[in-house]
C-alpha positions in Angstrom: -23.6 -56.0 58.8 -23.3 -56.2 55.3 -26.1 -55.1 52.3 -27.6 -58.4 52.2 -28.3 -58.1 56.2 -30.2 -54.9 55.7 -32.2 -55.7 52.6 -33.2 -58.6 54.3 -34.6 -56.7 57.1 -36.1 -54.3 55.0 -38.0 -56.8 52.9 -39.3 -58.6 56.1 -40.0 -55.4 57.8 -42.2 -54.0 54.9 -43.6 -57.4 53.8 -44.8 -57.4 58.2 -46.1 -54.2 58.1 -48.0 -54.7 54.6 -49.6 -57.7 55.3 -51.3 -56.0 58.6 -53.7 -54.4 56.4 -54.1 -57.1 53.7 -56.0 -59.9 55.6 -58.5 -57.2 57.0 -59.0 -56.0 53.6 -59.6 -59.7 52.3 -61.8 -60.8 55.1 -63.9 -57.4 54.9 -64.7 -57.1 51.5 -66.4 -60.8 51.6 -67.7 -59.7 55.0 -69.4 -56.5 54.1 -70.5 -57.9 50.8 -72.7 -60.6 53.2 -74.0 -57.6 55.6 -75.3 -55.6 51.8 -76.8 -58.9 50.9 -79.1 -59.1 53.9 -80.2 -55.7 53.7 -80.6 -56.3 49.9 -82.2 -59.1 50.9 -84.8 -58.4 54.1 -84.9 -54.7 53.6 -83.8 -54.6 57.6 -82.3 -51.3 58.0 -79.7 -52.5 60.7 -78.2 -54.2 58.0 -77.6 -51.4 55.9 -75.9 -49.5 58.6 -73.1 -52.0 59.5 -73.0 -52.4 55.7 -72.3 -48.7 55.9 -70.3 -48.5 59.2 -68.0 -51.4 58.5 -67.8 -50.5 54.8 -65.6 -47.5 56.0 -63.3 -49.1 57.8 -62.8 -51.4 55.0 -62.0 -48.7 52.9 -59.5 -47.0 55.3 -57.7 -50.4 55.7 -57.7 -50.9 51.7 -56.5 -47.5 50.9 -53.6 -47.9 53.5 -52.7 -51.3 52.2 -52.4 -49.9 48.8 -50.0 -47.0 49.3 -47.8 -50.0 51.7 -48.1 -52.4 48.9 -46.3 -50.1 46.3 -43.3 -50.8 47.8 -42.9 -54.2 48.1 -42.5 -54.3 44.5 -40.1 -51.6 43.8 -37.8 -53.7 46.1 -37.0 -56.1 43.7 -35.8 -53.7 41.3 -33.8 -51.8 44.0 -32.5 -54.6 46.5 -33.1 -57.6 45.0 -32.2 -57.7 41.1 -30.2 -60.5 40.7 -33.1 -62.4 42.1 -35.7 -60.8 39.6 -33.4 -61.1 36.8 -33.2 -65.1 37.7 -36.8 -65.7 38.4 -38.8 -62.8 36.7 -40.0 -64.8 33.4 -41.6 -66.6 36.0 -42.6 -64.5 39.1 -43.6 -61.8 36.6 -46.8 -63.8 35.0 -48.7 -64.0 38.2 -48.2 -60.2 39.4 -49.0 -58.9 36.0 -52.2 -60.9 36.0 -52.5 -59.7 39.3 -52.1 -56.0 38.6 -53.8 -55.9 35.4 -57.1 -58.3 36.3 -57.5 -58.2 39.9 -56.5 -55.1 41.5 -58.2 -53.3 38.5 -61.2 -55.2 39.0 -61.3 -54.3 42.7 -60.1 -50.9 42.6 -62.7 -50.0 39.7 -65.6 -51.6 41.8 -64.6 -50.1 44.6 -65.3 -46.8 43.4 -68.5 -47.2 41.8 -69.4 -48.9 45.2 -68.4 -46.1 47.2 -69.9 -43.2 44.5 -73.1 -45.6 43.8 -75.2 -45.8 46.7 -78.6 -44.2 45.6 -77.2 -43.3 41.9 -77.5 -47.0 40.7 -80.0 -49.9 41.2 -79.9 -51.7 44.7 -79.2 -54.9 42.5 -76.7 -53.5 40.0 -74.9 -51.3 43.6 -75.2 -55.1 45.8 -73.1 -56.3 42.6 -70.2 -54.2 42.5 -69.5 -54.6 46.6 -69.1 -58.5 45.5 -67.4 -57.9 42.4 -64.7 -55.9 44.5 -64.4 -59.1 47.0 -63.6 -61.4 44.5 -61.1 -59.1 43.0 -59.6 -58.9 46.3 -59.2 -62.5 47.0 -58.6 -63.2 43.1 -55.5 -60.7 43.8 -54.7 -62.6 46.9 -54.4 -66.1 44.8 -52.3 -64.8 42.0 -49.8 -62.8 44.7 -50.0 -66.2 46.7 -49.0 -68.3 43.6 -46.3 -67.0 43.0 -44.8 -67.1 46.8 -45.7 -70.8 46.3 -43.2 -71.1 43.3 -40.4 -69.7 45.7 -41.5 -72.9 48.0 -41.8 -74.9 45.5 -40.6 -74.5 41.8 -43.0 -76.1 39.3 -43.6 -75.7 35.7 -40.1 -74.3 34.5 -37.0 -75.0 33.5 -33.6 -72.8 34.1 -32.0 -71.8 30.6 -28.1 -73.0 30.7 -26.8 -70.0 28.4 -28.4 -67.4 30.3 -28.8 -69.2 33.8 -32.2 -67.8 34.4 -35.4 -69.8 35.2 -37.6 -69.7 31.7 -41.6 -70.2 32.1 -42.8 -73.6 30.3 -45.8 -73.8 32.4 -48.0 -71.3 33.9 -50.9 -73.4 34.4 -49.1 -75.7 36.7 -47.2 -72.6 38.4 -50.7 -71.3 38.9 -51.7 -75.3 40.2 -48.9 -75.8 42.5 -49.9 -78.0 45.0 -48.4 -75.1 47.7 -50.0 -72.3 46.4 -53.8 -74.4 46.4 -53.5 -75.2 49.9 -52.2 -71.7 50.6 -55.0 -69.8 49.7 -57.8 -71.3 51.4 -55.0 -71.2 54.6 -54.1 -68.0 54.1 -58.4 -66.8 53.5 -59.5 -68.3 56.7 -56.8 -66.7 58.6 -58.3 -63.4 57.0 -61.8 -64.2 58.0 -60.2 -64.9 61.3 -58.9 -61.2 61.5 -62.2 -59.0 59.8 -64.4 -61.6 61.9 -62.2 -60.2 65.3 -62.5 -56.3 64.2 -66.4 -56.8 63.7 -66.6 -58.2 67.3 -64.4 -55.8 68.9 -66.2 -52.8 67.7 -69.5 -54.1 68.1 -68.9 -55.0 71.5 -67.3 -51.7 72.6 -70.5 -50.2 71.5 -72.7 -53.0 73.4 -71.0 -52.3 76.8 -70.4 -48.9 76.7 -73.6 -47.4 74.7 -76.3 -49.5 75.9 -79.4 -47.4 76.1 -78.3 -46.8 72.0 -81.0 -47.1 69.4 -78.9 -49.3 67.5 -77.8 -51.9 70.6 -79.6 -54.2 68.3 -77.3 -54.0 65.3 -74.3 -53.8 67.5 -75.5 -57.4 69.4 -75.9 -58.7 65.8 -72.7 -57.6 65.0 -70.6 -58.9 67.9 -72.5 -62.4 67.1 -71.9 -62.6 63.1 -68.0 -61.9 64.3 -67.7 -64.4 66.8 -69.3 -67.1 64.2 -66.8 -66.2 61.8 -64.0 -66.2 64.0 -64.9 -69.8 65.1 -65.9 -71.2 62.3 -62.4 -69.8 60.5 -60.7 -70.9 63.2 -61.9 -74.3 62.7 -60.9 -74.1 58.8 -57.3 -72.5 59.9 -56.6 -75.8 61.6 -58.1 -77.6 59.2 -56.1 -76.6 56.2 -52.9 -76.0 58.4 -53.1 -79.5 59.1 -53.2 -80.0 55.0 -50.3 -77.8 54.3 -48.1 -79.2 56.7 -48.5 -82.4 55.4 -47.6 -80.7 51.8 -44.6 -79.0 53.5 -43.4 -82.1 55.1 -43.4 -83.7 51.3 -42.0 -80.2 49.6 -40.2 -78.8 52.4 -38.6 -81.4 54.9 -36.3 -79.0 56.7 -39.0 -76.7 57.5 -41.1 -79.1 59.4 -38.2 -80.2 60.6 -36.7 -76.6 61.8 -40.4 -76.3 62.8 -40.4 -78.7 65.7 -37.1 -78.7 66.7 -36.6 -81.9 65.5 -32.7 -83.0 65.4 -33.1 -86.3 64.1 -35.2 -88.4 62.1 -37.8 -90.5 63.8 -40.3 -92.8 62.9 -42.6 -92.6 64.8 -42.1 -88.9 65.0 -43.5 -86.8 68.6 -44.6 -83.4 68.4 -42.8 -80.9 70.5 -44.6 -78.6 73.1 -41.3 -77.7 74.2 -37.6 -77.7 73.0 -34.5 -76.3 73.9 -31.6 -76.9 71.9 -27.9 -76.3 71.8 -26.6 -72.7 71.4 -25.2 -73.7 67.8 -28.6 -74.9 67.2 -27.1 -78.4 66.1 -29.0 -80.9 68.7 -31.6 -81.0 71.4 -30.7 -80.9 75.1 -33.8 -80.9 76.7 -38.2 -81.4 75.4 -41.3 -82.2 76.1 -43.0 -84.2 73.7 -46.5 -85.9 72.2 -45.5 -89.3 71.3 -47.2 -89.7 67.3 -48.6 -86.6 66.8 -45.9 -85.2 64.6 -46.1 -88.0 62.6 -49.6 -87.5 62.2 -49.4 -84.0 61.5 -46.3 -84.5 58.4 -47.4 -87.8 57.3 -51.1 -88.4 58.2 -49.9 -91.7 59.5 -48.8 -92.0 63.2 -45.9 -93.9 62.6 -44.5 -92.0 59.7 -41.5 -91.0 59.1 -40.1 -87.2 59.4 -36.6 -86.6 58.5 -34.4 -84.7 61.5 -32.7 -81.5 61.2 -28.9 -83.1 61.0 -30.0 -85.8 58.7 -31.2 -83.1 55.7 -28.2 -81.2 56.7 -26.2 -83.7 55.3 -28.3 -84.4 52.4 -28.5 -81.0 51.0 -24.4 -80.5 52.1 -24.3 -83.8 49.2 -26.9 -82.5 47.0 -25.9 -79.0 46.4 -22.7 -78.2 48.1 -21.0 -77.1 51.0 -22.5 -74.7 53.5 -25.6 -74.6 56.1 -29.0 -75.3 54.5 -30.5 -74.6 58.3 -32.4 -71.8 59.1 -32.2 -70.0 62.4 -34.5 -72.8 64.4 -35.5 -70.6 67.5 -37.2 -68.1 64.9 -39.0 -71.0 63.4 -40.2 -73.0 66.1 -41.4 -70.1 67.7 -43.1 -68.5 65.4 -45.1 -71.8 64.3 -46.5 -71.8 67.9 -47.0 -67.8 68.3 -49.0 -68.6 65.4 -51.0 -71.3 66.5 -51.1 -69.7 70.0 -52.7 -66.0 69.3 -54.8 -67.4 67.0 -56.5 -70.0 69.4 -56.5 -67.1 71.6 -59.2 -65.1 69.3 -61.3 -68.2 68.9 -61.4 -68.5 72.6 -62.4 -65.1 73.3 -65.2 -65.0 70.6 -66.6 -68.2 72.6 -67.0 -65.6 75.7 -68.9 -63.0 73.4 -71.2 -65.0 72.5 -71.3 -66.8 75.6 -72.0 -63.7 77.1 -75.2 -63.1 75.0 -76.6 -66.3 75.2 -80.8 -66.2 75.5 -80.5 -62.4 75.0 -78.1 -61.5 77.9 -76.4 -57.8 77.6 -72.6 -58.2 78.3 -71.5 -55.6 81.5 -68.3 -57.1 81.8 -65.2 -54.6 81.6 -62.7 -57.8 81.4 -64.9 -59.2 78.4 -64.6 -55.3 77.3 -60.6 -55.2 77.4 -60.2 -59.0 75.8 -62.6 -57.3 73.2 -60.4 -54.5 72.6 -57.5 -56.9 72.9 -59.1 -59.2 70.1 -57.7 -57.8 66.8 -54.4 -57.8 67.3 -54.1 -61.3 68.4 -55.1 -62.9 64.5 -52.9 -60.3 63.2 -49.9 -61.1 65.1 -50.6 -64.7 64.2 -50.8 -63.6 60.3 -47.5 -62.4 60.7 -46.3 -64.7 62.8 -47.2 -67.5 60.2 -45.5 -65.5 57.5 -41.9 -65.0 59.0 -42.5 -69.1 59.7 -43.0 -69.4 56.1 -40.3 -67.3 54.9 -37.8 -67.6 57.5 -38.1 -71.8 57.0 -37.5 -71.2 53.7 -34.0 -69.8 54.1 -31.4 -69.8 52.9 -32.9 -70.3 50.0 -34.6 -67.7 47.9 -36.1 -70.0 45.6 -35.8 -73.9 47.2 -33.6 -75.8 45.5 -32.3 -73.2 43.3 -30.8 -69.9 43.9 -30.0 -69.0 47.3 -30.8 -65.6 49.1 -27.2 -64.4 49.5 -27.1 -64.8 45.4 -30.2 -62.5 44.8 -29.1 -59.2 46.6 -28.7 -56.6 44.0 -24.1 -56.2 43.6 -24.4 -52.6 42.7 -26.7 -51.5 45.9 -24.1 -50.4 48.6 -25.0 -50.8 52.5 -25.4 -47.0 52.6 -28.2 -47.0 49.8 -29.9 -49.9 51.5 -29.7 -48.7 55.2 -30.7 -45.1 53.6 -33.8 -46.8 52.4 -34.9 -48.4 54.7 -34.1 -46.2 57.5 -36.8 -43.6 55.4 -39.5 -46.7 54.6 -39.1 -47.4 58.7 -40.2 -44.2 59.8 -43.1 -43.4 56.8 -44.5 -46.8 57.5 -44.7 -45.8 61.5 -46.0 -42.5 60.6 -48.7 -44.2 58.2 -49.3 -46.4 61.4 -50.6 -44.0 63.7 -53.0 -42.3 60.9 -54.6 -45.7 60.1 -54.9 -46.3 63.7 -56.5 -42.5 64.5 -58.9 -43.2 61.8 -59.8 -46.7 62.2 -60.4 -45.6 66.5 -62.4 -42.4 65.4 -64.8 -44.0 62.8 -65.1 -46.6 64.7 -66.2 -45.0 68.0 -68.4 -42.8 65.8 -71.0 -45.4 65.5 -73.2 -46.6 62.6 -74.5 -43.7 60.4 -77.4 -42.0 60.9 -79.8 -43.1 57.6 -82.2 -39.9 58.1 -82.2 -38.4 54.1 -80.7 -34.9 54.3 -83.4 -32.7 52.3 -82.9 -32.4 48.7 -83.2 -28.9 46.6 -86.5 -30.1 44.4 -84.9 -27.4 41.6 -81.7 -29.3 41.3 -81.8 -32.2 39.1 -79.9 -35.6 40.4 -78.1 -35.5 37.5 -76.7 -32.0 38.1 -75.6 -32.4 41.6 -71.7 -33.0 42.2 -70.6 -37.1 42.4 -69.9 -37.3 46.5 -68.6 -40.0 49.2 -71.3 -41.2 49.8 -70.6 -41.2 53.5 
């Protein structure tokens, strides 16, 4: 084990951990805005209760996402300085805009939304949550544009004197075809997570608190969340199909590794189960669906999909001697876990809707247990999706331009990286406990009581201290 190994583990752990909060923040920002819009349009008090209820869960998650996200940027300077030196001119531009525009937009308007209840006009207050939601989604786009450059470098040139990549076309970076499809695919996954949380909390209250005065609100929440899950599941499949075709075009090794396809095939079969040799160089046993991989990768049932061994020989000839094959078991199974966990969440959403057909009230304890597991499933799907995306790119940190081993900081020792890795892991473990307890505590508390508190008539509203509206 050396500094490179630990640096990779540290970035992987912190990235996956941070991304546990990101999709929930992205999805809930829009869904809470929709709930508040329903209240604004109808005046129905249940929508206001649900807005404040799920808004509180959104704020808890948002705060944790900000804290864990800060660590990501520090690592570029600490552990990956050679990478930062090489690609900083390009990578820094979308990240700077994300921080200066998108993040400031969302954080400013979230503040106005929190403290603006009963202080701002209803329409203006509604606009603040929509502005925050737009900022959240813009933030996601700029970050994905930066990541997409690593997958498919565009809009740059390498200066032969400095050995650095220099930005030549910022529009090309922002309109990278990988970014254009990764963004809606990521958003669909985010709504899958957020919808699942809404279902879980609503279902728990429907089953456990059947005589509550707010049962109608919780029933609406479970139906609303279930439809969000089902629609987003369909969008995940649709955008994932397009993403697979683009991946086959720009990163054929990643597609071959996802399928355990060792030899070039035309037509190519989709692998349901593949067992490879210990050295990862050949297929030993496989169960396949004919023509499906060709269609997924090229749009043509008889299309050609390149195999791992042929691509390895091609890359060795093009880039020099060495292995250009990712860890096949990781890419193969992470791709399948991503799909399986996402579809499992959709199946539970269908069961929840079925249990409430024609005004029925769900009572099954098994359904409740499935509902409690539900938010974890799309979180796992998102995590395995990112593991596949980043591990499938290996051994490149910037595809075709820089190997991962060449991007690590040469001046940072194994002891230093191991120390920071251990510290971050322990801190993140503590934060995970805090996040979980806060979410459970406020989820169990249920929707808020909207009965106005008595106000001292002698105190002018302008003199009242600014207070958290929950």
